[in-house]
C-alpha positions as CSV (number, residue, x, y, z in Angstrom):
1,M,118.8,112.8,126.3
2,K,117.7,113.5,122.8
3,K,114.5,111.7,121.9
4,D,114.1,109.9,118.5
5,R,111.0,111.1,116.7
6,W,108.6,109.3,114.5
7,L,107.0,111.1,111.6
8,L,103.9,109.7,109.9
9,I,103.1,111.3,106.5
10,G,99.6,111.1,105.0
11,H,98.6,112.1,101.5
12,G,96.3,115.0,102.5
13,S,92.9,115.8,101.1
14,R,90.6,118.7,100.2
15,D,88.1,116.8,102.4
16,Q,88.7,117.8,106.0
17,E,87.0,114.6,107.2
18,S,89.8,112.6,105.5
19,N,92.5,114.7,107.2
20,E,90.9,114.3,110.6
21,E,90.8,110.5,110.2
22,F,94.5,110.5,109.5
23,L,95.2,112.8,112.5
24,T,93.0,110.5,114.7
25,L,95.1,107.5,113.6
26,V,98.3,109.3,114.6
27,S,96.7,110.2,117.9
28,D,95.7,106.6,118.5
29,L,99.3,105.6,117.7
30,R,100.6,108.1,120.3
31,K,98.4,106.6,122.9
32,K,99.6,103.1,122.1
33,K,103.3,104.1,122.1
34,A,103.2,106.3,125.2
35,G,106.5,108.1,125.6
36,Q,107.5,107.9,121.9
37,P,107.2,111.4,120.3
38,I,105.1,110.9,117.1
39,D,104.4,113.7,114.6
40,A,102.0,114.0,111.7
41,A,102.3,115.7,108.4
42,F,100.8,115.8,104.9
43,V,102.3,115.6,101.4
44,E,99.9,118.1,100.0
45,L,96.4,119.7,100.3
46,A,96.5,120.0,104.0
47,E,98.6,121.3,106.9
48,P,101.0,120.8,108.5
49,N,103.0,120.0,105.4
50,M,105.9,117.6,105.6
51,K,108.6,120.2,105.0
52,T,107.4,122.4,107.8
53,V,107.4,119.5,110.3
54,L,110.8,118.2,109.1
55,E,112.3,121.7,109.4
56,S,111.0,121.9,113.0
57,Y,113.4,119.2,114.0
58,G,116.2,121.8,114.0
59,D,115.2,122.9,117.5
60,P,115.4,120.9,119.7
61,V,117.6,118.6,117.6
62,P,116.6,114.9,117.9
63,K,119.2,112.3,117.3
64,R,117.2,110.3,114.8
65,V,114.0,110.9,112.9
66,W,112.1,107.9,111.5
67,V,109.9,108.9,108.5
68,L,107.0,106.6,107.3
69,P,104.7,107.4,104.4
70,L,101.2,106.2,105.2
71,L,100.6,105.3,101.5
72,F,99.7,101.9,100.0
73,F,102.2,101.7,97.2
74,A,105.5,103.2,96.0
75,A,104.7,105.9,93.4
76,G,105.6,109.5,92.8
77,H,105.0,110.8,96.4
78,S,107.0,108.1,98.1
79,K,109.6,107.6,95.4
80,T,110.4,111.2,94.7
81,E,108.6,114.0,96.6
82,I,109.1,112.8,100.1
83,P,112.8,111.7,99.6
84,E,113.6,115.1,98.0
85,V,112.2,117.0,101.0
86,I,114.1,114.7,103.4
87,Q,117.3,115.2,101.5
88,E,116.9,119.0,101.6
89,V,116.3,119.0,105.3
90,R,119.1,116.6,105.9
91,A,121.5,119.0,104.4
92,R,120.3,121.7,106.8
93,F,120.6,119.5,109.9
94,P,123.6,117.2,109.2
95,H,123.7,116.1,112.9
96,V,120.3,114.5,112.7
97,E,119.9,111.1,111.2
98,F,116.8,110.9,108.9
99,H,115.7,107.4,108.1
100,Y,112.9,106.8,105.5
101,G,110.7,103.8,105.5
102,A,108.6,101.9,102.8
103,P,104.9,102.5,102.1
104,L,102.5,100.0,103.6
105,G,102.8,97.8,100.5
106,I,101.0,94.5,99.9
107,H,100.5,92.9,103.2
108,P,98.3,90.1,104.7
109,I,96.9,92.6,107.3
110,L,95.5,94.7,104.4
111,L,94.1,91.7,102.7
112,D,92.4,90.7,105.9
113,I,90.8,94.1,106.3
114,V,89.5,93.9,102.7
115,H,87.9,90.6,103.6
116,K,86.3,92.1,106.7
117,R,84.8,94.8,104.5
118,V,83.4,92.1,102.2
119,L,81.9,90.2,105.1
120,Q,80.3,93.4,106.5
121,V,78.4,93.8,103.2
122,E,77.4,90.1,103.0
123,K,76.0,90.1,106.5
124,K,73.4,92.7,105.3
125,V,72.1,90.7,102.3
126,S,70.8,87.3,101.6
127,P,73.3,84.5,101.1
128,L,74.7,83.9,97.6
129,P,77.4,81.4,96.6
130,K,80.7,83.2,96.3
131,E,81.1,81.7,92.9
132,K,78.4,84.0,91.7
133,T,79.9,87.1,93.5
134,A,82.4,89.5,92.0
135,I,84.6,91.5,94.3
136,L,85.6,94.8,92.7
137,L,88.6,96.4,94.3
138,I,88.9,100.1,93.5
139,G,92.3,101.7,93.6
140,R,93.2,105.4,93.5
141,G,95.1,105.0,90.2
142,S,98.5,106.3,89.5
143,S,100.8,107.5,86.7
144,D,103.3,105.0,88.1
145,P,102.8,101.6,86.5
146,D,104.4,99.8,89.5
147,A,101.7,101.1,91.8
148,N,99.0,100.1,89.4
149,G,100.5,96.7,89.0
150,D,100.6,96.3,92.8
151,M,96.9,97.1,92.9
152,H,96.2,94.2,90.5
153,K,98.4,92.0,92.7
154,V,96.2,92.8,95.7
155,S,93.2,91.6,93.8
156,R,95.0,88.4,92.7
157,L,96.1,87.6,96.2
158,Y,92.6,88.2,97.5
159,W,91.3,85.7,95.0
160,E,94.0,83.2,96.0
161,Q,92.7,83.3,99.5
162,H,89.0,83.4,99.0
163,R,88.2,82.1,95.5
164,N,85.2,84.3,94.7
165,G,83.9,83.9,91.2
166,W,85.8,87.0,90.2
167,V,88.1,89.5,91.9
168,E,88.5,92.4,89.6
169,T,90.5,95.6,89.7
170,C,89.6,99.1,88.6
171,F,90.6,102.7,89.4
172,I,88.8,105.9,90.2
173,G,91.3,108.2,88.5
174,V,94.4,108.6,86.3
175,T,94.4,105.2,84.6
176,R,92.2,102.4,83.3
177,P,90.2,100.3,83.8
178,D,87.9,102.9,85.4
179,L,85.1,102.2,87.8
180,P,82.3,102.1,85.2
181,G,84.4,99.8,83.1
182,G,85.1,97.6,86.1
183,I,81.4,97.3,86.9
184,K,80.6,96.6,83.2
185,R,83.2,93.8,83.1
186,C,81.7,92.1,86.2
187,V,78.2,92.3,84.7
188,Q,79.4,90.9,81.4
189,L,81.3,88.0,83.1
190,G,78.0,86.9,84.7
191,A,78.2,88.1,88.3
192,E,74.9,88.1,90.1
193,R,76.3,90.3,92.9
194,I,79.1,92.8,92.7
195,I,80.7,94.0,96.0
196,A,82.7,97.2,95.3
197,I,85.4,97.9,98.0
198,P,87.4,101.2,97.8
199,Y,91.0,100.3,98.5
200,F,91.6,103.5,100.4
201,I,92.7,104.1,104.0
202,F,90.5,107.2,104.6
203,T,87.4,108.8,103.3
204,G,87.6,111.8,101.0
205,V,86.3,113.3,97.8
206,L,87.0,110.2,95.8
207,I,85.1,107.9,98.2
208,K,82.1,110.1,97.7
209,R,82.6,109.9,93.9
210,I,82.8,106.2,94.0
211,Q,79.5,106.0,95.9
212,G,77.8,108.1,93.3
213,I,79.0,106.0,90.4
214,V,78.0,102.8,92.2
215,N,74.5,104.2,92.8
216,D,74.2,105.2,89.2
217,H,75.1,101.7,87.9
218,R,72.8,100.1,90.4
219,E,69.9,101.9,88.7
220,T,71.1,101.0,85.2
221,N,71.7,97.3,86.0
222,P,68.6,96.2,87.9
223,G,69.3,92.5,87.3
224,V,72.6,92.6,89.2
225,E,73.0,93.3,92.9
226,I,75.6,96.1,93.1
227,L,76.8,96.8,96.6
228,M,79.5,99.0,98.1
229,G,81.6,98.3,101.2
230,D,83.5,100.6,103.4
231,Y,87.1,101.8,102.8
232,L,89.8,100.2,104.9
233,G,89.7,102.9,107.6
234,R,91.2,102.9,111.1
235,D,91.0,99.1,111.6
236,P,92.9,98.2,114.8
237,S,95.1,95.8,112.8
238,L,96.3,98.7,110.6
239,M,98.0,100.1,113.7
240,T,100.0,96.8,113.9
241,L,101.2,97.2,110.3
242,V,102.2,100.8,110.9
243,E,104.3,99.7,113.9
244,E,105.8,96.9,111.8
245,R,106.9,99.4,109.2
246,F,108.5,101.7,111.8
247,E,110.3,98.7,113.3
248,A,111.5,97.7,109.8
249,I,113.2,101.1,109.3
250,Q,115.0,100.8,112.6
251,K,116.4,97.4,111.7
252,G,118.0,98.8,108.5
253,P,117.4,99.7,104.9
254,V,114.2,98.2,103.5
255,L,115.2,96.5,100.2
256,M,112.2,94.5,99.2
257,N,108.6,93.5,100.1
258,C,108.4,89.8,101.0
259,D,105.3,90.1,103.2
260,V,103.2,88.0,100.9
261,C,105.6,85.6,99.4
262,K,104.5,82.0,100.0
263,F,107.3,81.4,102.5
264,Q,105.8,84.0,104.9
265,F,102.1,83.7,104.0
266,P,101.1,80.1,104.4
267,R,97.5,80.8,103.3
268,L,98.8,81.2,99.8
269,A,100.6,77.8,99.7
270,P,100.6,75.1,98.7
271,E,97.0,74.6,97.5
272,S,96.9,78.0,95.9
273,Q,99.9,77.6,93.6
274,G,97.9,78.0,90.4
275,G,96.2,74.7,90.7
276,H,99.3,72.6,90.1
277,G,102.5,71.5,91.8
278,H,105.8,73.3,91.6
279,G,108.2,70.4,92.0
280,H,111.7,70.8,90.4
281,H,112.5,68.5,87.5
282,H,116.0,69.5,86.7
């Protein structure tokens, strides 16, 4: 009997530690889903690359291949590069069904992991009212405006849940506001404490760059407590989300992300509806 295969695609990094973290996550998933063949590949900067792995499915031929990008948002890699490679390989192996899933997207599980990272920082320092604390979420940054907009949406949803004085968004590359600008904004708004959280799954060159920038600004802003939390990492609940995404592919085409609409995420309703009711008057 031909076995279906799962393929999890990571971004890839020049930092081998980042690649190892991705491969360890895939290994953890294999242990959890014993008997399910699960493969790993990278979009760029690391091996095995996704095309090599996809082409390997020609022998032996599986009946179906379920492909999932382990990326936060829909941007160039997930919208264009990965689908193009899948289409090329699909033409070579017409008897194999290739099914492509959505990125992780905006999801309550990811918001919960962010909050865990905030709490980990707060446990190490003296208590301070959250109204005086700014949470600064740091995204990768993209040339795709949808992806950047989704990063801002993550920050807004976090504020809706936890109501810190401020939840701000910045990016470490490609677009603005950049990290120095994000820190400056939090200081100017009056935050007494800034907790910077890298919105990344794994470590890498950019995480280390973020740490350096945070350290520099800590020295130049002695009146403000500037702290840095951990990236999201291999949190056990992340595995649940990955499984959810694979299950979603198997149920049929993924058309939209309703994971955080108020009808499926009660923590955002009704008290968080912008401070006013939404009754219909027509």
